[in-house]
C-alpha positions as CSV (number, residue, x, y, z in Angstrom):
1,M,36.1,20.9,-25.5
2,N,36.4,17.2,-24.9
3,K,39.0,15.5,-22.7
4,T,41.1,14.4,-25.7
5,S,41.3,18.0,-27.1
6,V,42.2,19.4,-23.6
7,T,44.9,16.8,-23.2
8,A,46.4,17.5,-26.7
9,V,46.5,21.2,-26.1
10,T,48.1,20.7,-22.7
11,L,50.8,18.4,-24.1
12,A,51.5,20.9,-26.9
13,L,52.0,23.7,-24.4
14,V,54.3,21.5,-22.2
15,A,56.4,20.6,-25.3
16,T,56.6,24.2,-26.3
17,L,57.7,25.4,-22.9
18,A,60.2,22.6,-22.6
19,A,61.7,23.7,-25.9
20,C,62.2,27.2,-24.4
21,G,64.4,26.0,-21.6
22,P,68.2,26.3,-21.4
23,T,70.2,24.5,-24.0
24,K,73.7,23.1,-23.7
25,D,75.0,26.2,-25.5
26,D,73.3,28.5,-22.9
27,A,74.8,26.5,-19.9
28,S,78.3,26.4,-21.4
29,R,78.6,30.0,-22.6
30,A,81.2,32.1,-20.7
31,L,79.9,34.8,-18.4
32,S,80.5,38.4,-19.3
33,P,83.1,39.7,-16.9
34,M,82.5,42.6,-14.6
35,P,83.7,45.8,-16.3
36,S,87.2,46.6,-15.0
37,N,86.3,50.1,-14.0
38,V,83.6,48.9,-11.5
39,P,84.9,49.3,-8.0
40,A,84.7,46.4,-5.6
41,L,83.3,48.6,-2.8
42,P,80.9,49.7,-1.4
43,T,78.9,46.5,-1.0
44,Y,75.4,46.2,0.5
45,K,73.5,43.4,2.0
46,T,70.1,44.4,0.6
47,A,68.5,46.7,-1.9
48,D,67.0,48.6,1.1
49,A,70.5,49.4,2.2
50,V,71.3,50.9,-1.2
51,M,68.1,53.0,-1.0
52,K,69.1,54.1,2.5
53,A,72.6,55.1,1.3
54,M,71.0,57.2,-1.5
55,G,69.0,59.0,1.2
56,A,72.0,59.6,3.3
57,A,73.7,61.2,0.3
58,G,70.7,63.5,-0.2
59,L,68.7,61.5,-2.7
60,E,65.8,60.3,-0.6
61,C,64.2,57.5,-2.5
62,E,60.6,56.5,-1.9
63,L,59.9,52.8,-2.2
64,L,57.6,51.9,-5.1
65,R,57.7,48.1,-5.1
66,R,59.9,45.2,-4.1
67,A,61.1,42.5,-6.5
68,R,60.7,38.9,-5.7
69,A,64.2,37.7,-6.5
70,N,66.2,34.6,-6.1
71,F,69.5,36.5,-6.8
72,G,69.6,38.6,-3.6
73,S,67.2,41.5,-3.3
74,G,65.7,44.1,-5.5
75,L,63.3,47.1,-5.4
76,D,62.2,50.1,-7.3
77,C,62.2,53.5,-5.8
78,V,61.7,57.1,-7.0
79,T,63.8,60.1,-6.0
80,E,63.7,63.7,-7.1
81,I,66.8,65.1,-8.8
82,E,66.8,68.7,-10.1
83,G,63.0,68.8,-9.8
84,V,62.5,65.6,-11.9
85,K,61.1,62.4,-10.4
86,V,63.6,59.6,-11.3
87,E,62.7,56.0,-11.0
88,N,65.5,53.6,-10.0
89,E,65.6,49.8,-10.2
90,I,68.0,48.5,-7.5
91,H,69.5,45.0,-7.6
92,V,71.8,43.5,-4.9
93,L,73.4,40.1,-5.6
94,D,74.2,37.8,-2.7
95,P,78.1,37.5,-2.8
96,H,77.9,34.1,-1.1
97,R,76.0,32.7,-4.1
98,F,77.2,34.9,-7.0
99,S,80.7,35.9,-8.3
100,R,81.6,39.3,-9.7
101,N,81.4,37.7,-13.1
102,D,77.8,36.6,-12.4
103,M,77.1,40.2,-11.6
104,G,79.0,41.4,-14.7
105,D,76.9,39.0,-16.8
106,S,73.7,40.4,-15.3
107,I,74.8,44.0,-16.0
108,A,75.8,43.1,-19.5
109,G,72.4,41.8,-20.2
110,R,70.9,45.1,-19.2
111,R,73.4,47.3,-21.2
112,E,73.1,45.3,-24.5
113,A,70.3,45.2,-27.0
114,P,67.4,45.0,-26.8
115,Y,67.5,46.9,-23.4
116,N,70.4,49.4,-23.8
117,H,70.1,50.6,-20.2
118,T,72.5,53.0,-18.4
119,I,73.6,51.3,-15.2
120,V,75.3,52.5,-12.0
121,A,77.3,49.8,-10.3
122,A,79.9,49.0,-7.7
123,G,80.6,46.1,-5.2
124,N,77.7,43.6,-5.4
125,W,74.9,45.9,-6.6
126,Y,73.7,47.8,-9.6
127,V,71.0,50.4,-10.3
128,W,69.1,51.0,-13.6
129,V,68.5,54.8,-13.4
130,R,65.5,55.2,-15.7
131,Y,66.6,58.7,-16.9
132,A,70.2,58.2,-17.9
133,D,71.0,61.9,-17.6
134,F,70.7,61.5,-13.8
135,A,72.9,58.4,-13.6
136,P,76.1,60.4,-12.7
137,R,74.3,62.0,-9.7
138,V,73.2,58.5,-8.5
139,A,76.7,57.2,-9.1
140,E,78.2,60.0,-7.0
141,A,75.8,59.4,-4.2
142,L,76.5,55.7,-4.1
143,K,80.2,55.8,-4.9
144,G,79.7,53.7,-8.0
145,V,80.4,54.2,-11.7
146,V,78.2,54.9,-14.7
147,L,78.1,52.2,-17.3
148,K,76.6,53.4,-20.6
149,P,74.8,51.1,-23.0
150,V,77.0,48.9,-25.2
151,A,76.9,49.9,-28.8
152,P,75.8,47.2,-31.2
153,A,78.7,45.4,-33.0
């Protein structure tokens, strides 16, 4: 490829990526509020603290990977419930940077299409329990509530 072709391709990619950025509509849309049944407590400083709380409640969770996150902290871990290995994706939002509605918006994005996840939440954290049937056990251990996927309108 010659320099002109490389430059043209680069400029086309930059223009395409710029078009994918946030629009005025994205920035001005209202946040989805935190569901009213989500308790304000308990709160945790880190995803590791959530994982530790699961262990203290009898759901020892083995660390699989940490998430690089600018929202707070996150990790994936696996626990055994009723003989089944259940993977959990834990997210903790920094309450000094994010409101409960920010968290509600993050949760809504997970519960709605195309994801349709079952989430366990309370305080400043939420967990995607990969096998929804075991979400009530995780909620009980962490003193959170189960939020089922939102049905399409």
